[in-house]
Structure formats: C-alpha cells, structure tokens
All heavy atoms as atom14 arrays in JSON, in Angstrom:
{
  "sequence": "MMACISLGACTHKVQVETKEPITININVKIDHEIRVKVDKELDDIFSDDSELF",
  "atom14_mask": [
    [1, 1, 1, 1, 1, 1, 1, 1, 0, 0, 0, 0, 0, 0],
    [1, 1, 1, 1, 1, 1, 1, 1, 0, 0, 0, 0, 0, 0],
    [1, 1, 1, 1, 1, 0, 0, 0, 0, 0, 0, 0, 0, 0],
    [1, 1, 1, 1, 1, 1, 0, 0, 0, 0, 0, 0, 0, 0],
    [1, 1, 1, 1, 1, 1, 1, 1, 0, 0, 0, 0, 0, 0],
    [1, 1, 1, 1, 1, 1, 0, 0, 0, 0, 0, 0, 0, 0],
    [1, 1, 1, 1, 1, 1, 1, 1, 0, 0, 0, 0, 0, 0],
    [1, 1, 1, 1, 0, 0, 0, 0, 0, 0, 0, 0, 0, 0],
    [1, 1, 1, 1, 1, 0, 0, 0, 0, 0, 0, 0, 0, 0],
    [1, 1, 1, 1, 1, 1, 0, 0, 0, 0, 0, 0, 0, 0],
    [1, 1, 1, 1, 1, 1, 1, 0, 0, 0, 0, 0, 0, 0],
    [1, 1, 1, 1, 1, 1, 1, 1, 1, 1, 0, 0, 0, 0],
    [1, 1, 1, 1, 1, 1, 1, 1, 1, 0, 0, 0, 0, 0],
    [1, 1, 1, 1, 1, 1, 1, 0, 0, 0, 0, 0, 0, 0],
    [1, 1, 1, 1, 1, 1, 1, 1, 1, 0, 0, 0, 0, 0],
    [1, 1, 1, 1, 1, 1, 1, 0, 0, 0, 0, 0, 0, 0],
    [1, 1, 1, 1, 1, 1, 1, 1, 1, 0, 0, 0, 0, 0],
    [1, 1, 1, 1, 1, 1, 1, 0, 0, 0, 0, 0, 0, 0],
    [1, 1, 1, 1, 1, 1, 1, 1, 1, 0, 0, 0, 0, 0],
    [1, 1, 1, 1, 1, 1, 1, 1, 1, 0, 0, 0, 0, 0],
    [1, 1, 1, 1, 1, 1, 1, 0, 0, 0, 0, 0, 0, 0],
    [1, 1, 1, 1, 1, 1, 1, 1, 0, 0, 0, 0, 0, 0],
    [1, 1, 1, 1, 1, 1, 1, 0, 0, 0, 0, 0, 0, 0],
    [1, 1, 1, 1, 1, 1, 1, 1, 0, 0, 0, 0, 0, 0],
    [1, 1, 1, 1, 1, 1, 1, 1, 0, 0, 0, 0, 0, 0],
    [1, 1, 1, 1, 1, 1, 1, 1, 0, 0, 0, 0, 0, 0],
    [1, 1, 1, 1, 1, 1, 1, 1, 0, 0, 0, 0, 0, 0],
    [1, 1, 1, 1, 1, 1, 1, 0, 0, 0, 0, 0, 0, 0],
    [1, 1, 1, 1, 1, 1, 1, 1, 1, 0, 0, 0, 0, 0],
    [1, 1, 1, 1, 1, 1, 1, 1, 0, 0, 0, 0, 0, 0],
    [1, 1, 1, 1, 1, 1, 1, 1, 0, 0, 0, 0, 0, 0],
    [1, 1, 1, 1, 1, 1, 1, 1, 1, 1, 0, 0, 0, 0],
    [1, 1, 1, 1, 1, 1, 1, 1, 1, 0, 0, 0, 0, 0],
    [1, 1, 1, 1, 1, 1, 1, 1, 0, 0, 0, 0, 0, 0],
    [1, 1, 1, 1, 1, 1, 1, 1, 1, 1, 1, 0, 0, 0],
    [1, 1, 1, 1, 1, 1, 1, 0, 0, 0, 0, 0, 0, 0],
    [1, 1, 1, 1, 1, 1, 1, 1, 1, 0, 0, 0, 0, 0],
    [1, 1, 1, 1, 1, 1, 1, 0, 0, 0, 0, 0, 0, 0],
    [1, 1, 1, 1, 1, 1, 1, 1, 0, 0, 0, 0, 0, 0],
    [1, 1, 1, 1, 1, 1, 1, 1, 1, 0, 0, 0, 0, 0],
    [1, 1, 1, 1, 1, 1, 1, 1, 1, 0, 0, 0, 0, 0],
    [1, 1, 1, 1, 1, 1, 1, 1, 0, 0, 0, 0, 0, 0],
    [1, 1, 1, 1, 1, 1, 1, 1, 0, 0, 0, 0, 0, 0],
    [1, 1, 1, 1, 1, 1, 1, 1, 0, 0, 0, 0, 0, 0],
    [1, 1, 1, 1, 1, 1, 1, 1, 0, 0, 0, 0, 0, 0],
    [1, 1, 1, 1, 1, 1, 1, 1, 1, 1, 1, 0, 0, 0],
    [1, 1, 1, 1, 1, 1, 0, 0, 0, 0, 0, 0, 0, 0],
    [1, 1, 1, 1, 1, 1, 1, 1, 0, 0, 0, 0, 0, 0],
    [1, 1, 1, 1, 1, 1, 1, 1, 0, 0, 0, 0, 0, 0],
    [1, 1, 1, 1, 1, 1, 0, 0, 0, 0, 0, 0, 0, 0],
    [1, 1, 1, 1, 1, 1, 1, 1, 1, 0, 0, 0, 0, 0],
    [1, 1, 1, 1, 1, 1, 1, 1, 0, 0, 0, 0, 0, 0],
    [1, 1, 1, 1, 1, 1, 1, 1, 1, 1, 1, 0, 0, 0]
  ],
  "atom14_positions": [
    [[-18.34, 8.17, -11.04], [-17.96, 6.83, -11.43], [-16.88, 6.89, -12.52], [-15.98, 6.08, -12.52], [-19.19, 6.08, -11.92], [-18.87, 4.7, -12.45], [-19.9, 3.5, -11.7], [-19.4, 2.07, -12.56], [0.0, 0.0, 0.0], [0.0, 0.0, 0.0], [0.0, 0.0, 0.0], [0.0, 0.0, 0.0], [0.0, 0.0, 0.0], [0.0, 0.0, 0.0]],
    [[-17.01, 7.83, -13.45], [-16.01, 7.95, -14.51], [-14.66, 8.35, -13.92], [-13.62, 7.92, -14.42], [-16.44, 8.99, -15.55], [-17.47, 8.47, -16.52], [-16.88, 7.02, -17.42], [-15.79, 7.76, -18.61], [0.0, 0.0, 0.0], [0.0, 0.0, 0.0], [0.0, 0.0, 0.0], [0.0, 0.0, 0.0], [0.0, 0.0, 0.0], [0.0, 0.0, 0.0]],
    [[-14.69, 9.16, -12.83], [-13.43, 9.56, -12.21], [-12.72, 8.35, -11.63], [-11.5, 8.23, -11.73], [-13.69, 10.61, -11.12], [0.0, 0.0, 0.0], [0.0, 0.0, 0.0], [0.0, 0.0, 0.0], [0.0, 0.0, 0.0], [0.0, 0.0, 0.0], [0.0, 0.0, 0.0], [0.0, 0.0, 0.0], [0.0, 0.0, 0.0], [0.0, 0.0, 0.0]],
    [[-13.47, 7.44, -11.0], [-12.87, 6.23, -10.44], [-12.26, 5.36, -11.53], [-11.18, 4.82, -11.36], [-13.91, 5.43, -9.66], [-14.46, 6.25, -8.17], [0.0, 0.0, 0.0], [0.0, 0.0, 0.0], [0.0, 0.0, 0.0], [0.0, 0.0, 0.0], [0.0, 0.0, 0.0], [0.0, 0.0, 0.0], [0.0, 0.0, 0.0], [0.0, 0.0, 0.0]],
    [[-12.96, 5.25, -12.62], [-12.45, 4.42, -13.72], [-11.19, 5.05, -14.32], [-10.2, 4.37, -14.58], [-13.53, 4.23, -14.8], [-14.67, 3.39, -14.24], [-12.95, 3.6, -16.06], [-15.88, 3.3, -15.14], [0.0, 0.0, 0.0], [0.0, 0.0, 0.0], [0.0, 0.0, 0.0], [0.0, 0.0, 0.0], [0.0, 0.0, 0.0], [0.0, 0.0, 0.0]],
    [[-11.2, 6.37, -14.48], [-10.03, 7.03, -15.08], [-8.84, 7.0, -14.12], [-7.7, 6.86, -14.54], [-10.35, 8.46, -15.48], [-10.69, 9.23, -14.36], [0.0, 0.0, 0.0], [0.0, 0.0, 0.0], [0.0, 0.0, 0.0], [0.0, 0.0, 0.0], [0.0, 0.0, 0.0], [0.0, 0.0, 0.0], [0.0, 0.0, 0.0], [0.0, 0.0, 0.0]],
    [[-9.07, 7.13, -12.78], [-7.97, 7.04, -11.82], [-7.41, 5.63, -11.73], [-6.22, 5.43, -11.54], [-8.43, 7.51, -10.44], [-8.67, 9.01, -10.3], [-9.24, 9.3, -8.91], [-7.41, 9.79, -10.52], [0.0, 0.0, 0.0], [0.0, 0.0, 0.0], [0.0, 0.0, 0.0], [0.0, 0.0, 0.0], [0.0, 0.0, 0.0], [0.0, 0.0, 0.0]],
    [[-8.25, 4.66, -11.87], [-7.8, 3.26, -11.82], [-6.92, 2.92, -13.0], [-6.05, 2.06, -12.92], [0.0, 0.0, 0.0], [0.0, 0.0, 0.0], [0.0, 0.0, 0.0], [0.0, 0.0, 0.0], [0.0, 0.0, 0.0], [0.0, 0.0, 0.0], [0.0, 0.0, 0.0], [0.0, 0.0, 0.0], [0.0, 0.0, 0.0], [0.0, 0.0, 0.0]],
    [[-7.12, 3.58, -14.09], [-6.32, 3.31, -15.29], [-4.94, 3.94, -15.19], [-4.03, 3.54, -15.91], [-7.05, 3.82, -16.52], [0.0, 0.0, 0.0], [0.0, 0.0, 0.0], [0.0, 0.0, 0.0], [0.0, 0.0, 0.0], [0.0, 0.0, 0.0], [0.0, 0.0, 0.0], [0.0, 0.0, 0.0], [0.0, 0.0, 0.0], [0.0, 0.0, 0.0]],
    [[-4.75, 4.93, -14.31], [-3.46, 5.61, -14.18], [-2.64, 4.93, -13.1], [-2.88, 5.11, -11.92], [-3.66, 7.07, -13.81], [-4.51, 8.01, -15.08], [0.0, 0.0, 0.0], [0.0, 0.0, 0.0], [0.0, 0.0, 0.0], [0.0, 0.0, 0.0], [0.0, 0.0, 0.0], [0.0, 0.0, 0.0], [0.0, 0.0, 0.0], [0.0, 0.0, 0.0]],
    [[-1.69, 4.13, -13.49], [-0.79, 3.5, -12.52], [0.61, 3.99, -12.82], [0.96, 4.26, -13.96], [-0.85, 1.97, -12.62], [-0.5, 1.59, -13.93], [-2.23, 1.45, -12.27], [0.0, 0.0, 0.0], [0.0, 0.0, 0.0], [0.0, 0.0, 0.0], [0.0, 0.0, 0.0], [0.0, 0.0, 0.0], [0.0, 0.0, 0.0], [0.0, 0.0, 0.0]],
    [[1.38, 4.09, -11.75], [2.76, 4.56, -11.89], [3.66, 3.37, -12.14], [3.67, 2.41, -11.38], [3.21, 5.29, -10.63], [2.33, 6.47, -10.31], [2.44, 7.65, -10.98], [1.33, 6.62, -9.43], [1.55, 8.49, -10.51], [0.86, 7.9, -9.56], [0.0, 0.0, 0.0], [0.0, 0.0, 0.0], [0.0, 0.0, 0.0], [0.0, 0.0, 0.0]],
    [[4.41, 3.41, -13.2], [5.34, 2.33, -13.5], [6.57, 2.92, -14.17], [6.47, 3.69, -15.11], [4.68, 1.32, -14.44], [5.56, 0.14, -14.76], [4.84, -0.86, -15.62], [5.72, -2.05, -15.92], [5.03, -3.03, -16.76], [0.0, 0.0, 0.0], [0.0, 0.0, 0.0], [0.0, 0.0, 0.0], [0.0, 0.0, 0.0], [0.0, 0.0, 0.0]],
    [[7.71, 2.57, -13.6], [8.98, 3.0, -14.19], [9.77, 1.75, -14.52], [9.96, 0.88, -13.68], [9.78, 3.89, -13.21], [11.12, 4.26, -13.8], [8.99, 5.14, -12.87], [0.0, 0.0, 0.0], [0.0, 0.0, 0.0], [0.0, 0.0, 0.0], [0.0, 0.0, 0.0], [0.0, 0.0, 0.0], [0.0, 0.0, 0.0], [0.0, 0.0, 0.0]],
    [[10.2, 1.66, -15.72], [10.96, 0.48, -16.15], [12.25, 0.95, -16.79], [12.24, 1.8, -17.68], [10.13, -0.35, -17.13], [10.78, -1.65, -17.49], [9.83, -2.53, -18.32], [8.74, -2.13, -18.66], [10.29, -3.72, -18.62], [0.0, 0.0, 0.0], [0.0, 0.0, 0.0], [0.0, 0.0, 0.0], [0.0, 0.0, 0.0], [0.0, 0.0, 0.0]],
    [[13.36, 0.41, -16.3], [14.67, 0.8, -16.81], [15.39, -0.45, -17.28], [15.43, -1.46, -16.6], [15.5, 1.5, -15.7], [16.87, 1.88, -16.22], [14.77, 2.73, -15.2], [0.0, 0.0, 0.0], [0.0, 0.0, 0.0], [0.0, 0.0, 0.0], [0.0, 0.0, 0.0], [0.0, 0.0, 0.0], [0.0, 0.0, 0.0], [0.0, 0.0, 0.0]],
    [[15.96, -0.38, -18.44], [16.73, -1.5, -18.96], [18.16, -1.03, -19.22], [18.37, 0.01, -19.84], [16.12, -2.02, -20.26], [14.76, -2.68, -20.06], [14.22, -3.26, -21.35], [15.01, -3.45, -22.31], [13.02, -3.51, -21.41], [0.0, 0.0, 0.0], [0.0, 0.0, 0.0], [0.0, 0.0, 0.0], [0.0, 0.0, 0.0], [0.0, 0.0, 0.0]],
    [[19.11, -1.78, -18.66], [20.52, -1.45, -18.88], [21.26, -2.71, -19.31], [20.78, -3.83, -19.11], [21.17, -0.9, -17.6], [21.13, -1.91, -16.61], [20.48, 0.35, -17.11], [0.0, 0.0, 0.0], [0.0, 0.0, 0.0], [0.0, 0.0, 0.0], [0.0, 0.0, 0.0], [0.0, 0.0, 0.0], [0.0, 0.0, 0.0], [0.0, 0.0, 0.0]],
    [[22.42, -2.52, -19.86], [23.23, -3.67, -20.25], [23.97, -4.26, -19.05], [24.25, -5.44, -19.01], [24.23, -3.25, -21.33], [23.55, -2.88, -22.63], [24.56, -2.5, -23.68], [23.82, -2.12, -24.96], [24.73, -1.72, -26.03], [0.0, 0.0, 0.0], [0.0, 0.0, 0.0], [0.0, 0.0, 0.0], [0.0, 0.0, 0.0], [0.0, 0.0, 0.0]],
    [[24.29, -3.38, -18.07], [25.0, -3.83, -16.87], [24.05, -3.76, -15.69], [23.18, -2.89, -15.64], [26.21, -2.94, -16.61], [27.23, -3.02, -17.71], [28.43, -2.14, -17.45], [28.64, -1.73, -16.29], [29.15, -1.87, -18.42], [0.0, 0.0, 0.0], [0.0, 0.0, 0.0], [0.0, 0.0, 0.0], [0.0, 0.0, 0.0], [0.0, 0.0, 0.0]],
    [[24.25, -4.64, -14.71], [23.37, -4.6, -13.53], [23.58, -3.33, -12.72], [24.68, -2.79, -12.66], [23.77, -5.83, -12.73], [25.1, -6.23, -13.23], [25.22, -5.72, -14.63], [0.0, 0.0, 0.0], [0.0, 0.0, 0.0], [0.0, 0.0, 0.0], [0.0, 0.0, 0.0], [0.0, 0.0, 0.0], [0.0, 0.0, 0.0], [0.0, 0.0, 0.0]],
    [[22.54, -2.89, -12.1], [22.59, -1.69, -11.27], [22.64, -2.14, -9.81], [21.86, -2.99, -9.39], [21.34, -0.82, -11.5], [21.29, -0.35, -12.95], [21.32, 0.36, -10.54], [20.01, 0.36, -13.31], [0.0, 0.0, 0.0], [0.0, 0.0, 0.0], [0.0, 0.0, 0.0], [0.0, 0.0, 0.0], [0.0, 0.0, 0.0], [0.0, 0.0, 0.0]],
    [[23.58, -1.58, -9.06], [23.69, -1.87, -7.63], [23.13, -0.71, -6.85], [23.53, 0.44, -7.05], [25.16, -2.1, -7.24], [25.67, -3.18, -8.01], [25.28, -2.42, -5.75], [0.0, 0.0, 0.0], [0.0, 0.0, 0.0], [0.0, 0.0, 0.0], [0.0, 0.0, 0.0], [0.0, 0.0, 0.0], [0.0, 0.0, 0.0], [0.0, 0.0, 0.0]],
    [[22.21, -1.0, -5.97], [21.6, 0.03, -5.14], [21.88, -0.33, -3.69], [21.52, -1.41, -3.22], [20.07, 0.11, -5.37], [19.79, 0.46, -6.83], [19.46, 1.14, -4.43], [18.34, 0.41, -7.21], [0.0, 0.0, 0.0], [0.0, 0.0, 0.0], [0.0, 0.0, 0.0], [0.0, 0.0, 0.0], [0.0, 0.0, 0.0], [0.0, 0.0, 0.0]],
    [[22.57, 0.55, -2.98], [22.84, 0.36, -1.56], [21.91, 1.26, -0.76], [21.91, 2.47, -0.94], [24.29, 0.71, -1.23], [25.26, -0.26, -1.88], [24.98, -1.45, -1.95], [26.36, 0.23, -2.38], [0.0, 0.0, 0.0], [0.0, 0.0, 0.0], [0.0, 0.0, 0.0], [0.0, 0.0, 0.0], [0.0, 0.0, 0.0], [0.0, 0.0, 0.0]],
    [[21.15, 0.65, 0.12], [20.2, 1.39, 0.93], [20.46, 1.05, 2.4], [20.51, -0.12, 2.76], [18.75, 1.03, 0.57], [18.46, 1.36, -0.9], [17.77, 1.76, 1.47], [17.1, 0.91, -1.36], [0.0, 0.0, 0.0], [0.0, 0.0, 0.0], [0.0, 0.0, 0.0], [0.0, 0.0, 0.0], [0.0, 0.0, 0.0], [0.0, 0.0, 0.0]],
    [[20.64, 2.06, 3.2], [20.74, 1.88, 4.65], [19.39, 2.22, 5.26], [18.92, 3.34, 5.13], [21.83, 2.76, 5.25], [23.2, 2.33, 4.78], [23.46, 1.15, 4.6], [24.09, 3.28, 4.56], [0.0, 0.0, 0.0], [0.0, 0.0, 0.0], [0.0, 0.0, 0.0], [0.0, 0.0, 0.0], [0.0, 0.0, 0.0], [0.0, 0.0, 0.0]],
    [[18.79, 1.25, 5.92], [17.47, 1.44, 6.5], [17.56, 1.15, 7.98], [18.1, 0.11, 8.39], [16.43, 0.5, 5.85], [15.07, 0.68, 6.49], [16.36, 0.73, 4.35], [0.0, 0.0, 0.0], [0.0, 0.0, 0.0], [0.0, 0.0, 0.0], [0.0, 0.0, 0.0], [0.0, 0.0, 0.0], [0.0, 0.0, 0.0], [0.0, 0.0, 0.0]],
    [[17.07, 2.06, 8.77], [17.02, 1.86, 10.21], [15.56, 1.69, 10.61], [14.73, 2.56, 10.34], [17.63, 3.05, 10.94], [17.64, 2.89, 12.43], [18.27, 4.1, 13.11], [18.23, 3.94, 14.61], [18.77, 5.13, 15.28], [0.0, 0.0, 0.0], [0.0, 0.0, 0.0], [0.0, 0.0, 0.0], [0.0, 0.0, 0.0], [0.0, 0.0, 0.0]],
    [[15.28, 0.57, 11.25], [13.91, 0.29, 11.66], [13.88, 0.23, 13.17], [14.6, -0.54, 13.79], [13.41, -1.04, 11.06], [13.42, -0.97, 9.54], [12.03, -1.36, 11.59], [13.11, -2.28, 8.86], [0.0, 0.0, 0.0], [0.0, 0.0, 0.0], [0.0, 0.0, 0.0], [0.0, 0.0, 0.0], [0.0, 0.0, 0.0], [0.0, 0.0, 0.0]],
    [[13.08, 1.07, 13.75], [12.86, 1.06, 15.2], [11.45, 0.54, 15.45], [10.51, 0.86, 14.72], [12.97, 2.47, 15.78], [14.38, 2.98, 15.77], [15.3, 2.17, 15.9], [14.56, 4.2, 15.6], [0.0, 0.0, 0.0], [0.0, 0.0, 0.0], [0.0, 0.0, 0.0], [0.0, 0.0, 0.0], [0.0, 0.0, 0.0], [0.0, 0.0, 0.0]],
    [[11.33, -0.26, 16.45], [10.0, -0.74, 16.79], [9.86, -0.77, 18.3], [10.83, -0.82, 19.04], [9.73, -2.11, 16.2], [10.63, -3.19, 16.73], [11.86, -3.43, 16.21], [10.47, -4.07, 17.73], [12.43, -4.42, 16.87], [11.62, -4.83, 17.81], [0.0, 0.0, 0.0], [0.0, 0.0, 0.0], [0.0, 0.0, 0.0], [0.0, 0.0, 0.0]],
    [[8.65, -0.74, 18.71], [8.34, -0.74, 20.14], [7.19, -1.72, 20.36], [6.19, -1.69, 19.65], [7.91, 0.66, 20.58], [7.59, 0.76, 22.05], [7.26, 2.2, 22.43], [7.82, 3.13, 21.83], [6.44, 2.37, 23.31], [0.0, 0.0, 0.0], [0.0, 0.0, 0.0], [0.0, 0.0, 0.0], [0.0, 0.0, 0.0], [0.0, 0.0, 0.0]],
    [[7.41, -2.61, 21.3], [6.38, -3.59, 21.62], [5.88, -3.29, 23.02], [6.66, -3.2, 23.96], [6.93, -5.03, 21.54], [7.41, -5.31, 20.13], [5.87, -6.02, 21.98], [8.13, -6.63, 19.98], [0.0, 0.0, 0.0], [0.0, 0.0, 0.0], [0.0, 0.0, 0.0], [0.0, 0.0, 0.0], [0.0, 0.0, 0.0], [0.0, 0.0, 0.0]],
    [[4.6, -3.16, 23.13], [3.99, -2.91, 24.43], [3.16, -4.11, 24.82], [2.35, -4.59, 24.04], [3.09, -1.67, 24.39], [3.85, -0.41, 24.13], [2.94, 0.76, 24.18], [3.7, 1.96, 23.85], [3.23, 3.17, 23.98], [2.0, 3.35, 24.42], [3.96, 4.2, 23.66], [0.0, 0.0, 0.0], [0.0, 0.0, 0.0], [0.0, 0.0, 0.0]],
    [[3.4, -4.59, 26.03], [2.65, -5.72, 26.54], [1.82, -5.24, 27.71], [2.34, -4.65, 28.66], [3.59, -6.86, 26.98], [2.81, -8.01, 27.57], [4.45, -7.32, 25.82], [0.0, 0.0, 0.0], [0.0, 0.0, 0.0], [0.0, 0.0, 0.0], [0.0, 0.0, 0.0], [0.0, 0.0, 0.0], [0.0, 0.0, 0.0], [0.0, 0.0, 0.0]],
    [[0.55, -5.47, 27.62], [-0.34, -5.07, 28.69], [-0.92, -6.34, 29.33], [-1.5, -7.17, 28.66], [-1.48, -4.21, 28.14], [-2.42, -3.74, 29.21], [-3.49, -2.86, 28.61], [-4.46, -2.42, 29.69], [-5.52, -1.58, 29.11], [0.0, 0.0, 0.0], [0.0, 0.0, 0.0], [0.0, 0.0, 0.0], [0.0, 0.0, 0.0], [0.0, 0.0, 0.0]],
    [[-0.68, -6.48, 30.59], [-1.17, -7.65, 31.32], [-2.2, -7.15, 32.32], [-1.98, -6.18, 33.03], [-0.02, -8.36, 32.05], [-0.54, -9.55, 32.84], [1.04, -8.79, 31.08], [0.0, 0.0, 0.0], [0.0, 0.0, 0.0], [0.0, 0.0, 0.0], [0.0, 0.0, 0.0], [0.0, 0.0, 0.0], [0.0, 0.0, 0.0], [0.0, 0.0, 0.0]],
    [[-3.31, -7.82, 32.32], [-4.34, -7.46, 33.28], [-3.82, -7.66, 34.69], [-2.93, -8.46, 34.94], [-5.6, -8.31, 33.07], [-6.31, -7.98, 31.79], [-6.12, -6.86, 31.29], [-7.05, -8.85, 31.31], [0.0, 0.0, 0.0], [0.0, 0.0, 0.0], [0.0, 0.0, 0.0], [0.0, 0.0, 0.0], [0.0, 0.0, 0.0], [0.0, 0.0, 0.0]],
    [[-4.37, -6.94, 35.6], [-3.92, -6.98, 37.0], [-4.05, -8.39, 37.56], [-3.16, -8.86, 38.28], [-4.76, -5.98, 37.81], [-4.43, -5.95, 39.27], [-3.05, -5.39, 39.52], [-2.78, -5.32, 41.01], [-1.37, -5.26, 41.28], [0.0, 0.0, 0.0], [0.0, 0.0, 0.0], [0.0, 0.0, 0.0], [0.0, 0.0, 0.0], [0.0, 0.0, 0.0]],
    [[-5.13, -9.1, 37.2], [-5.34, -10.45, 37.71], [-4.22, -11.39, 37.23], [-3.68, -12.18, 38.0], [-6.7, -10.98, 37.26], [-7.08, -12.32, 37.87], [-8.48, -12.75, 37.46], [-9.3, -11.87, 37.12], [-8.74, -13.95, 37.46], [0.0, 0.0, 0.0], [0.0, 0.0, 0.0], [0.0, 0.0, 0.0], [0.0, 0.0, 0.0], [0.0, 0.0, 0.0]],
    [[-3.88, -11.3, 35.97], [-2.79, -12.14, 35.45], [-1.46, -11.74, 36.06], [-0.61, -12.59, 36.32], [-2.73, -12.02, 33.93], [-3.85, -12.69, 33.17], [-3.72, -12.39, 31.68], [-3.84, -14.18, 33.4], [0.0, 0.0, 0.0], [0.0, 0.0, 0.0], [0.0, 0.0, 0.0], [0.0, 0.0, 0.0], [0.0, 0.0, 0.0], [0.0, 0.0, 0.0]],
    [[-1.28, -10.47, 36.26], [-0.05, -10.0, 36.89], [0.1, -10.59, 38.29], [1.19, -11.03, 38.69], [-0.05, -8.49, 36.94], [1.31, -7.92, 37.27], [2.31, -8.58, 36.94], [1.35, -6.82, 37.82], [0.0, 0.0, 0.0], [0.0, 0.0, 0.0], [0.0, 0.0, 0.0], [0.0, 0.0, 0.0], [0.0, 0.0, 0.0], [0.0, 0.0, 0.0]],
    [[-1.02, -10.69, 39.04], [-0.99, -11.29, 40.36], [-0.67, -12.79, 40.28], [0.08, -13.32, 41.1], [-2.33, -11.09, 41.08], [-2.57, -9.63, 41.43], [-1.59, -8.86, 41.47], [-3.74, -9.26, 41.65], [0.0, 0.0, 0.0], [0.0, 0.0, 0.0], [0.0, 0.0, 0.0], [0.0, 0.0, 0.0], [0.0, 0.0, 0.0], [0.0, 0.0, 0.0]],
    [[-1.24, -13.48, 39.3], [-0.97, -14.92, 39.14], [0.51, -15.15, 38.87], [1.14, -16.03, 39.44], [-1.85, -15.52, 38.01], [-3.31, -15.54, 38.44], [-1.36, -16.92, 37.64], [-4.26, -15.92, 37.33], [0.0, 0.0, 0.0], [0.0, 0.0, 0.0], [0.0, 0.0, 0.0], [0.0, 0.0, 0.0], [0.0, 0.0, 0.0], [0.0, 0.0, 0.0]],
    [[1.05, -14.34, 37.98], [2.47, -14.5, 37.64], [3.36, -14.2, 38.84], [4.37, -14.85, 39.05], [2.85, -13.62, 36.46], [2.23, -14.06, 35.16], [1.88, -13.12, 34.21], [1.98, -15.39, 34.89], [1.32, -13.51, 33.01], [1.42, -15.78, 33.7], [1.07, -14.84, 32.76], [0.0, 0.0, 0.0], [0.0, 0.0, 0.0], [0.0, 0.0, 0.0]],
    [[2.98, -13.23, 39.62], [3.82, -12.88, 40.76], [3.69, -13.91, 41.89], [4.66, -14.17, 42.6], [3.47, -11.48, 41.27], [2.14, -11.45, 41.74], [0.0, 0.0, 0.0], [0.0, 0.0, 0.0], [0.0, 0.0, 0.0], [0.0, 0.0, 0.0], [0.0, 0.0, 0.0], [0.0, 0.0, 0.0], [0.0, 0.0, 0.0], [0.0, 0.0, 0.0]],
    [[2.5, -14.52, 42.04], [2.32, -15.56, 43.06], [3.06, -16.83, 42.71], [3.65, -17.48, 43.57], [0.83, -15.88, 43.25], [0.08, -14.73, 43.89], [0.75, -13.84, 44.46], [-1.16, -14.72, 43.8], [0.0, 0.0, 0.0], [0.0, 0.0, 0.0], [0.0, 0.0, 0.0], [0.0, 0.0, 0.0], [0.0, 0.0, 0.0], [0.0, 0.0, 0.0]],
    [[3.0, -17.23, 41.45], [3.65, -18.46, 41.02], [4.8, -18.09, 40.08], [4.68, -18.16, 38.86], [2.63, -19.36, 40.31], [3.17, -20.75, 40.08], [4.25, -21.09, 40.57], [2.46, -21.53, 39.41], [0.0, 0.0, 0.0], [0.0, 0.0, 0.0], [0.0, 0.0, 0.0], [0.0, 0.0, 0.0], [0.0, 0.0, 0.0], [0.0, 0.0, 0.0]],
    [[5.89, -17.71, 40.65], [7.01, -17.23, 39.84], [7.67, -18.33, 39.02], [8.4, -18.04, 38.08], [8.04, -16.56, 40.73], [8.56, -17.5, 41.64], [0.0, 0.0, 0.0], [0.0, 0.0, 0.0], [0.0, 0.0, 0.0], [0.0, 0.0, 0.0], [0.0, 0.0, 0.0], [0.0, 0.0, 0.0], [0.0, 0.0, 0.0], [0.0, 0.0, 0.0]],
    [[7.42, -19.6, 39.35], [8.02, -20.69, 38.59], [7.13, -21.15, 37.45], [7.39, -22.18, 36.84], [8.31, -21.86, 39.53], [9.35, -21.53, 40.57], [9.63, -22.7, 41.5], [9.11, -23.81, 41.25], [10.36, -22.5, 42.47], [0.0, 0.0, 0.0], [0.0, 0.0, 0.0], [0.0, 0.0, 0.0], [0.0, 0.0, 0.0], [0.0, 0.0, 0.0]],
    [[6.06, -20.42, 37.18], [5.14, -20.79, 36.11], [5.86, -20.81, 34.77], [5.67, -21.7, 33.95], [3.96, -19.83, 36.07], [2.83, -20.17, 35.11], [2.21, -21.51, 35.47], [1.78, -19.08, 35.14], [0.0, 0.0, 0.0], [0.0, 0.0, 0.0], [0.0, 0.0, 0.0], [0.0, 0.0, 0.0], [0.0, 0.0, 0.0], [0.0, 0.0, 0.0]],
    [[6.72, -19.85, 34.53], [7.46, -19.82, 33.25], [8.91, -20.05, 33.49], [9.66, -19.51, 34.05], [7.23, -18.49, 32.53], [5.85, -18.37, 31.99], [4.91, -17.6, 32.64], [5.49, -19.04, 30.85], [3.63, -17.47, 32.14], [4.21, -18.93, 30.35], [3.27, -18.15, 30.99], [0.0, 0.0, 0.0], [0.0, 0.0, 0.0], [0.0, 0.0, 0.0]]
  ]
}
C-alpha cells in the first residue's frame, strides 16, 4: 500500500518558461483501418433489395 501511495505522488511534469513563444512543427501520419462485418443474412437482404440505400 505504501508503494502505491509513493508512486502516486511521483508525477512527471516539465515546465518551461521563455520570453519568446516556441514553435514546434510536428508531422504526424495516422493510418487507420475500418473493418465492417455484415452477417450473411443482412448481406442477402442488401443484395436482394439493392435500392434499400
């Protein structure tokens, strides 16, 4: 229990103060993948009634 209390008290914090603003340029590339799983029954409904959507 003392270990939990002592670890909770240790937080990482960095604070910098300057007279001029600091510009940080970061290039971030985000890739994502979306998977859609349709049950066979719904797939049949969509294929039978193609004007549904």
